[in-house]
N, C-alpha and C positions, 0 to 999 in steps of 0.2 A: 723803262726806268734806266736812269743813268748808272753806269758802273762807277762805284765810288773809288776815287784814287787813294789807295792805301798809302802811297808815298806822302801825300799831303798830311795824313794823320801822323806819320813818323816825324815829318818836318816840324809840325806844331808841337809834338811831344818834346822834341829836342830843344826847340826854342823855349818852351816853358821850363824844362829842367834847367837849362842854362840860365834863364832869367831868375828863377825862384830858388833853385837848389843851392847854388853857391858851393864853396868849399872852404869856408873860413874855419879856423880852429877856435876852441874855447880857451881864451887867454886868461880869463878871470871869472870868478863866480859872482862878483858884484860889480855892476857897473854902469853907467851912464855913458853918454856919447864922448868920444875922443875927437881931438881936432882932425885926425887923419881918417876917421871912420867914413866909409863909403855908404851912402844911403841904399845902394842896391845889394849890399851884402847881408846875409842872414844875421838877425839880431843875436848878440852874445847872450848866453844864458845868465840870468841874474841869480843871486844867492836867494835861497828859500829856506824857511824854517819848517821842516816836515812836521805835519800834525797827524799823519797816518803812515803806518809802516807797510810797505809792499815788499814782497820777496819773490825771487825767481824760484818757481816750483820745479821746472824741468826744461830741458831744451833738446831738440832733435833736428835731424837733417831731412828735409823733404825732397832733396835732389838739387840739381842745378837750377838756380832761380832765374828770374826774368831779366836781371841785369838792367840794361837801358831800354828794354822793349816797351815799357810803360803799361804793363798789363794789370797792375794793382792786384796781384795774386793774394788771396785770402783763404784760410781754411774754413771748413764748415763742421759743425758738431751735430751729431744725431745718435741717439741711443747710447750715450756714454762714450762714443768714439769721436776722434778728431780725424777728418779726412783732408788731405792736402795733395796738391798736384804740383809738378815742376815741369819746366820747359824740357829738361832732360832728366830722366830718372823715374818716370812713370807716376803712379798714384799710390799713396801710402795711407794706411790706417794706423792710428795710435790710440792707446788708452788715455782717456781724458785726465784721469787722476794721476797716473804715473809717467806718462810719456812713452811707455814701452810700445815698440812697433808690433802691430798685430798681423798685418799682411802688407805685401807690396805687389802691385800690378806692374810688371816690367814691360816696356814697349819702346820702340824707336820713334813713336809719335811724339811731336813737340806740343805738350799740353799747355794751354794758355788760360788766363783768367784763373778761376778756382772751381772746385767741384760744387755741384748741387747734390743734396741728399734727402731721402725720404722714401717711404713705401718700400723699404728694403733694397733701395737702389742707391748707387753713387754714380753720378753722371758728370762727364767733363768733356769740353771741346778742345780742339786743336787749332794750330796756326794755319792749317790747310783745310779747315772746315769739316773734319771728321768729328763725330759725336760717339762717345763710347759709354755704354752703361755697364756697370759692374755690380755683382752681388755684394751688398754691404757687409755681410757676415764673413765671406771668404775671399772676396776680391776677384772671383772668377768672372770672366767676361760673359755678359748676357746677350748683348747685341751691339751692332754698330750701325750708324746711319751717316748721312752726308748732307751738308748744307752748302750754299754757293760761295761762302766767304768765311774768313777766319772767325773764330768765336773767342772773344776776349771778355765776356761776361759769364758768370757762373750760370749754368742751366737751372731752371726751377722745376721741381718735381711736384706735381699735383696728384690728386687722388687717382686719376686715370691716365693722364698724359704728362710727358716731359716737354717743357717749353724752352726753346733754344733761341736766343737772340744772336744773330750773326752780324758781322761788321758792315753789311750792305743795307742795314735797316730792316731786315726781314725777321719776323718771329715765326718759328715753325713748331707745330705740335706733333709729337711722336707718341705712339702707344707705349705705355709703361711696360707692357708684357712682351711685345714683339719688336718694337722699334719702327713699326709701320707709320708712314707719314699720314696724319689725319687732315691737317689743313696748314696753310701759311698765310701770313699777312705782311704786306710791304708798305714802307713809307719812304718816299724819295728824300734823299739827303742833300744838304748843302754841299758845295764843292770843297769847303774847308771846315774841318771840325777838330775838336780836341781828341787826343788819343784816349780811347776808352768807350765803354758802353754801360748803360745802366742794366743791371739784372732785372728780369721780369718779376713783378710782384704778384703773387697769387692770392686772390681773395675768394670769398664764397661765390663760385660760379663766374668769376670775372678775373681778368688780368689787367694790370696797370703797367704801361710801357712808356718809359721816358725816352725821348728821341733827340737826335742831334740838331733838329731844327727848333729846339726849345719848347716842345710840346709834351704833354702827358695825355695818353690815350687809354681809354678803357675798352677792352675787347671781351666778347663772350668766350669763356673758356671752352665751350662745347664746339663752336664752329669758327671762331676768329672774327665774328661779325663786330664791326666798329659800333660802339655804343655812344661814346662822346669823345671829344678832343678839346683840351684847354691849354692855353699858353702858360708856361712857367717862366720862361725868359723871352723877352722880346728882341728879335734879331735886328737891331737898329744900328746904323753907322754907315759911313761912306765906303769902307773897304770890307772885304770878306773877313779879314781878321777882326775888325770891330763888330761885325755882325754875329760872331760865334756866340751861341746861346745854349750849348749842349746841356742836356739833362743826363749826366753820366753816373750819378750816384743813385743807389736804390731808393725808391720812394718808401715811405713808411705808412702803413695803414693802422689806425687806432680807432676802434669802433667803426663808425661809418665815415670817418674823415681821413683823407689821404694828404700827406705832407710831402712836398717835393721841392728841390732847389736846383739852380742852374748856374752855368759858367758866367752868365750875365749878372750875377750877384743878386738874383731875385729868388725869394722863397715864397711859396704859396700854400694855403690850406684849401682843399677842395672837398665838397660834399661828394662822397664816393658814388652813391646810387644815381645822382642826377648830373654830376659834373659842374655843379654851381660853385663858383669861387666864393670862399668865405672871407679870406683876407690875402693881401699881398704885401710883402716887405722887401725893401731894397737892400737886403743883406743876404748873402748866400754864396754858394760855390758849387762847382761841378761834382765834387767828391761825394756828396750825400749828406745825410743828417741823422740825428738821433732825437728821440722824444722821451721826456720825463713826465711825471704827473702834472706838471704845470708849464713846461717849457719845451721849445724846439731848439736844439743845439746845432750849430752849423759853423764851419770854418770857411772864411772867404779867401780868395786868391792872394790877398796881401799878408795872410797869416794871422788875421784877427779872428778870435773865436767869439761867437755871439750866442746869447740866450734870448730867444724871442718868446713872448707870451703865447701860449698854445691856443688861446681863445681869441686874441685880438691881433697878434703879430707885433705888438709893441716891444721895443727893446727893453730887456730887463737888466742886462749887463753886457759888457764886452771886455775882452782881454787882448791887449795889443803887445804883450811882452814877447811873443813868439813870432814877430814880424819876419816875413820872407824866409821862413824855415820850412816851406813846402809841406804844410801840415796835411795829415789825413783828415777824413771826416771824423767827427767825435763819435765815441760810443759810450754807453752808460755802464759803469762798473760800481755797483753799490750806490753810494750817495755822491759819486764823482763822475765827471766827464773826462774821458781820456783821449788824447790825440798823439799820434806818432809824428816824427819829423824826418828830414833828409839825412840826419846824422845818427839815426838809430836810437834816439831818445824817445821815451814815453813820458807824458806829462799828465798828472792827475789834478783836476781842478774841482773845487767845490761847486756843485750845481746851483747853489743859491746865490753865489756872488762872483764866481769865476776865479777865485784865488788859487794859485798853484800850490798844492800842499804836499806833493810827492813827485819824485822823478826817478826813473830807472833807465838803463841802457841795454838794448838787446845786442849791441855790438856796434861796429863802425859803419854798418851798411844801412842804406835808406830803408825806411818803412813807408810804403806807398798805399798799401791796402788798408782799409778800415779795420781796426782791431775787432775781435769777436769775443763775446762773453757768454759763458754757459756754466751753470751751477757755481757761480761765484768765481770762476777762473777766467782770466783774460788771456787771450791767445793772439799772437801776432806773427806774421810771416814776413821776413825781410827780402830784399831783392836778390839775395844770394841763395835763397831757399832755406834759410834758418828758421825754425819754428820754436817759439818760446812761450812758456806759460807763466803767468804771474798770479799771485793771490795776496790777500791781506794777512798780516801776521796776527 
């Protein structure tokens, strides 16, 4: 297996941030194009008439954030607590309702991605391939393990095993109780990929793994045996840059259907048990997606947010007003889809028509990780390690 060049990941991340992030200021609240407007700059925010009121509930510091590392750090919620990791500052637990810090695990390790939680554990990976499991109640260290490469996706905690996706395309299963390695599975990577990895999705006896070659694979949770592989994005093009088709956002399992999207702007629905494709749509992005009762919500690389019919893949609506603002994947908050952007803004859209009905700002720092919702509270972690909770008034 080829060693994956981490430098190429950083290079691509830098190119994407430079191309998509921009650094324009918000000069006005209503506006159309100006004669000197550059088509590569982020769209200015247009005036909205809020029809729903959102409020900041609390904010906290998770430690020194990812900065320009492109890790898309996000918190995780389990048992009424919010767990967040930082590149410097360890791992912290907060009360979901109040934001009060419950415990902090201090370490010199550089934690990457975000934590995974469940079964009484909080598990997080590092930039040098360490995996640390903590007691969810106290923050005490339970065990450490090692994988061959950095971990930029949140580990997944199953009933018996912790599943860790490392940056070399490997998935490793460790015992929840001891940290003993049970099995590993590898997938050869293309030479050039987008910075980031999809977290492993745990289903009943099965794992779904999105890969940098544009595929989604189902593995047996017991032994890592490959059950099926399907293309999500087709790596076509003359250059390695054109062929990038990474599946870097977490797939979503609803019932027996798995939904996944790719950097190649393709989104698919797949029958989970068999791997049979149900539909494919040429709208999507590497960051991931969200699913409502009738729609699949996805942000594409240009900054368009799409709602696709969950059963056919047909486009229900699209919102282009946030073009080139480096949007996160959408998340569902009540009756609304929420995306974050490069300038620290959150945008609430009606799920039935895409209209932006509320906006809030977590600060002037970018939000790259998908927002998280638990018990009606929306949580977001910015690139400087700021953790903020929002709710409806």
